[in-house]
C-alpha positions in Angstrom: -178.4 -70.9 -67.4 -178.6 -74.5 -66.0 -181.7 -75.1 -68.4 -179.7 -73.7 -71.4 -176.7 -75.9 -70.5 -178.9 -79.0 -70.1 -180.8 -78.5 -73.3 -177.5 -77.8 -75.2 -176.0 -81.0 -73.8 -179.0 -83.1 -74.7 -179.1 -81.7 -78.2 -175.3 -82.5 -78.6 -175.8 -86.1 -77.4 -178.9 -86.5 -79.7 -176.7 -85.3 -82.7 -173.8 -87.7 -81.7 -176.2 -90.7 -81.2 -178.1 -90.0 -84.5 -174.8 -89.8 -86.4 -173.7 -93.0 -84.9 -176.9 -95.0 -85.7 -177.1 -93.4 -89.2 -175.2 -95.8 -91.4 -176.6 -94.8 -94.8 -174.6 -94.8 -97.9 -174.1 -91.2 -98.9 -170.7 -91.2 -100.8 -169.1 -93.3 -103.6 -166.2 -94.3 -101.4 -168.7 -96.1 -99.0 -169.9 -98.4 -101.7 -166.6 -100.3 -101.7 -165.9 -99.9 -98.0 -169.3 -100.7 -96.6 -170.8 -103.0 -99.3 -167.9 -104.4 -101.2 -169.4 -102.9 -104.4 -167.6 -101.4 -107.4 -168.4 -97.7 -107.7 -169.5 -97.2 -111.4 -170.4 -93.5 -110.8 -172.5 -90.9 -109.2 -175.4 -88.5 -110.1 -175.8 -85.3 -108.1 -179.0 -84.2 -106.5 -179.1 -81.0 -108.4 -180.8 -83.0 -111.3 -183.8 -84.5 -109.6 -186.4 -81.7 -110.5 -188.7 -82.2 -113.5 -189.9 -85.2 -115.5 -187.5 -88.0 -116.2 -187.1 -87.3 -119.9 -186.3 -83.7 -119.1 -183.7 -84.6 -116.6 -182.1 -87.0 -119.1 -182.0 -84.3 -121.9 -180.6 -81.7 -119.4 -178.1 -84.3 -118.2 -176.7 -85.1 -121.7 -176.9 -81.8 -123.3 -174.3 -80.3 -121.0 -170.8 -81.7 -121.6 -169.8 -81.8 -117.8 -173.0 -83.3 -116.8 -173.0 -85.8 -119.5 -169.5 -87.0 -118.5 -171.2 -88.3 -115.1 -173.1 -90.7 -117.4 -170.2 -91.4 -119.6 -168.1 -92.2 -116.6 -170.5 -95.0 -115.8 -170.2 -96.4 -119.3 -166.6 -96.2 -119.3 -166.3 -98.3 -116.0 -168.6 -100.9 -117.8 -166.4 -100.8 -120.8 -163.2 -101.3 -118.8 -164.8 -104.3 -116.9 -163.3 -107.6 -117.9 -165.3 -109.0 -119.5 -167.4 -105.9 -120.6 -171.1 -106.8 -120.3 -173.1 -106.7 -123.5 -176.5 -107.3 -121.9 -176.8 -105.0 -118.7 -179.9 -104.9 -116.5 -180.5 -102.0 -114.2 -182.3 -102.4 -110.8 -182.5 -100.8 -107.5 -183.5 -101.7 -104.0 -186.7 -99.8 -103.9 -188.9 -97.9 -106.4 -188.1 -94.2 -106.9 -184.3 -94.5 -106.6 -183.8 -93.5 -110.1 -183.0 -96.7 -111.9 -185.1 -95.9 -115.0 -183.4 -92.5 -115.4 -180.0 -94.3 -115.2 -181.0 -97.0 -117.7 -182.3 -94.4 -120.3 -179.2 -92.2 -119.8 -176.8 -95.1 -120.0 -178.5 -96.4 -123.1 -178.2 -92.9 -124.7 -174.5 -92.8 -123.8 -173.8 -96.1 -125.4 -175.9 -95.3 -128.4 -173.4 -92.5 -129.3 -171.1 -94.9 -131.1 -172.5 -98.3 -130.6 -175.8 -100.0 -131.8 -177.8 -100.0 -128.6 -181.2 -101.5 -127.5 -183.0 -100.2 -124.6 -185.7 -102.6 -123.3 -188.4 -102.0 -120.7 -188.9 -105.1 -118.7 -190.6 -103.3 -115.7 -193.9 -105.0 -115.6 -194.7 -103.6 -112.0 -194.6 -100.0 -112.3 -196.7 -97.9 -114.8 -194.5 -94.7 -114.8 -191.7 -96.3 -116.6 -190.2 -96.0 -120.1 -193.3 -97.3 -122.2 -196.1 -95.4 -123.3 -199.6 -96.6 -122.3 -200.9 -99.4 -124.4 -198.0 -99.5 -126.6 -197.2 -103.1 -128.0 -193.8 -104.4 -127.3 -192.0 -107.2 -125.7 -194.9 -109.2 -124.4 -196.6 -109.3 -127.8 -193.5 -110.5 -129.4 -193.1 -113.2 -126.8 -196.8 -114.3 -127.3 -196.2 -114.3 -131.2 -198.8 -111.5 -131.7 -196.3 -109.0 -133.1 -193.0 -109.3 -134.8 -190.0 -107.6 -133.4 -189.8 -104.9 -136.4 -193.4 -104.0 -135.6 -192.8 -103.0 -132.0 -189.3 -101.5 -132.2 -189.1 -97.8 -131.8 -186.1 -96.2 -133.5 -184.5 -93.4 -131.5 -181.7 -92.7 -134.1 -179.4 -94.7 -136.3 -177.7 -96.5 -133.4 -180.3 -96.4 -130.5 -183.6 -98.3 -130.5 -186.2 -98.9 -127.9 -188.4 -102.0 -127.2 -191.4 -101.3 -124.9 -192.7 -103.8 -122.5 -196.1 -104.3 -124.1 -199.3 -105.5 -122.6 -198.9 -108.6 -120.5 -202.2 -110.4 -119.6 -200.4 -113.3 -117.7 -197.7 -113.6 -115.2 -194.5 -111.7 -115.6 -192.5 -114.4 -113.9 -193.7 -117.1 -116.4 -192.8 -114.8 -119.3 -189.3 -114.1 -117.9 -188.4 -117.8 -117.5 -189.9 -118.8 -121.0 -187.7 -120.2 -123.7 -189.2 -117.6 -126.2 -187.5 -114.8 -124.1 -184.2 -116.6 -123.9 -184.3 -117.2 -127.7 -185.3 -113.5 -128.4 -182.4 -112.2 -126.3 -179.9 -114.5 -128.1 -181.1 -113.1 -131.3 -180.8 -109.5 -130.1 -177.3 -110.2 -129.0 -176.4 -110.7 -132.7 -178.0 -107.5 -133.7 -177.0 -105.1 -131.0 -173.4 -104.3 -129.5 -175.0 -103.2 -126.1 -178.4 -104.0 -124.6 -179.7 -102.2 -121.5 -182.6 -103.6 -119.6 -184.8 -101.6 -117.2 -186.4 -103.8 -114.6 -188.4 -103.4 -111.4 -186.9 -102.9 -108.0 -185.7 -105.8 -106.0 -188.2 -105.4 -103.1 -191.1 -105.1 -105.5 -190.8 -108.5 -107.4 -188.4 -111.4 -108.3 -188.4 -110.0 -111.8 -184.9 -108.4 -111.5 -183.3 -111.6 -110.2 -184.7 -113.5 -113.2 -183.6 -110.9 -115.8 -180.1 -110.8 -114.1 -179.7 -114.5 -114.9 -180.0 -113.6 -118.7 -177.8 -110.5 -118.4 -173.9 -110.2 -118.4 -174.0 -107.7 -115.7 -176.4 -106.1 -113.1 -176.1 -102.4 -112.2 -177.6 -101.4 -109.0 -179.0 -97.8 -108.5 -178.7 -96.5 -104.9 -180.2 -93.4 -103.8 -177.8 -91.5 -101.6 -178.9 -91.4 -97.8 -182.0 -93.5 -98.4 -181.2 -96.8 -97.0 -179.0 -98.1 -94.2 -176.0 -100.4 -95.0 -177.7 -103.3 -93.3 -180.7 -102.9 -95.6 -178.6 -102.7 -98.8 -176.6 -105.7 -97.6 -179.9 -107.7 -97.6 -180.7 -106.6 -101.0 -177.2 -107.6 -102.3 -177.6 -111.0 -100.7 -180.7 -111.4 -102.8 -178.9 -110.3 -106.1 -175.5 -112.0 -105.6 -175.6 -115.7 -106.6 -173.9 -118.0 -109.1 -176.3 -116.8 -111.9 -176.1 -113.1 -111.5 -172.9 -111.0 -112.1 -173.3 -107.6 -110.0 -171.2 -105.1 -112.2 -171.5 -102.3 -109.5 -173.5 -99.5 -108.3 -174.5 -96.1 -109.3 -175.1 -93.7 -106.4 -177.9 -91.2 -107.4 -179.0 -87.9 -105.8 -175.8 -87.2 -104.1 -175.6 -83.9 -102.3 -173.0 -81.4 -103.5 -170.7 -81.7 -100.6 -170.6 -85.5 -100.9 -169.6 -85.7 -104.6 -166.3 -87.5 -105.0 -165.8 -88.5 -108.6 -163.6 -86.5 -110.9 -166.6 -85.7 -113.0 -168.7 -84.6 -110.0 -166.0 -82.3 -108.7 -165.4 -80.6 -112.1 -169.2 -79.9 -112.2 -169.1 -78.3 -108.7 -166.1 -76.3 -109.6 -167.7 -75.1 -112.8 -170.9 -74.0 -110.9 -168.8 -72.2 -108.2 -166.8 -70.4 -111.0 -170.1 -69.3 -112.6 -171.4 -68.1 -109.3 -168.3 -66.0 -108.6 -168.5 -64.5 -112.2 -172.1 -63.6 -111.6 -171.3 -61.9 -108.2 -168.3 -60.0 -109.8 -170.6 -58.7 -112.6 -172.9 -57.2 -110.1 
């Protein structure tokens, strides 16, 4: 009995201490409370299985799930001023920034002329197909913009990153890129840029300087508040405007947005109907 009691006490102490030391962000409300960040929206963990393109299609094909993305778009539209050029980044690789960028571009592309640009020159599993010409070739003058643009539909286009032989840092600070973005601003109502993670390179900081707003994608429960504060200190400066954060892979019991709660209520209703039918 004494051994059982002691083991139980040790276990309880371990749980209490672990909970006290764990200061990871798992809910939307913690973005403002712990990080002083605007919460743009959340995506639940139920959508992480499968390839990114499949997840995006599944996300946007269901009205309730699509509203999770449209809610992020709405927050950006309501910003004053609303950013025309939006770069999407994250603290670390694998937090879902490319998925958010692709889904957000699809949402804006419903009723606005939208361009999705791949500027992630660090990771090979991003938006662009292997060996596809794109931004790099346009900057170098080897291709024209019309030759590399991929038309998704009438209002949505995609610009691959292309094959870069030199330094991405030099290209991202080149006058040619600034001129190209200035021209694209005249052609598109909204431009979404997918960048590498903050801890991978300085690319996201340089791209942020040429954007009107930066969206930070945070995976729920992955990093401690102190780690995220370090990332924010890197992103926040006089050149970068941080529009807010999207919390990704949120567990069902941590969903807080109206859209997330509606989705859970629908799933509970479907489950109850299935049980009754048996």
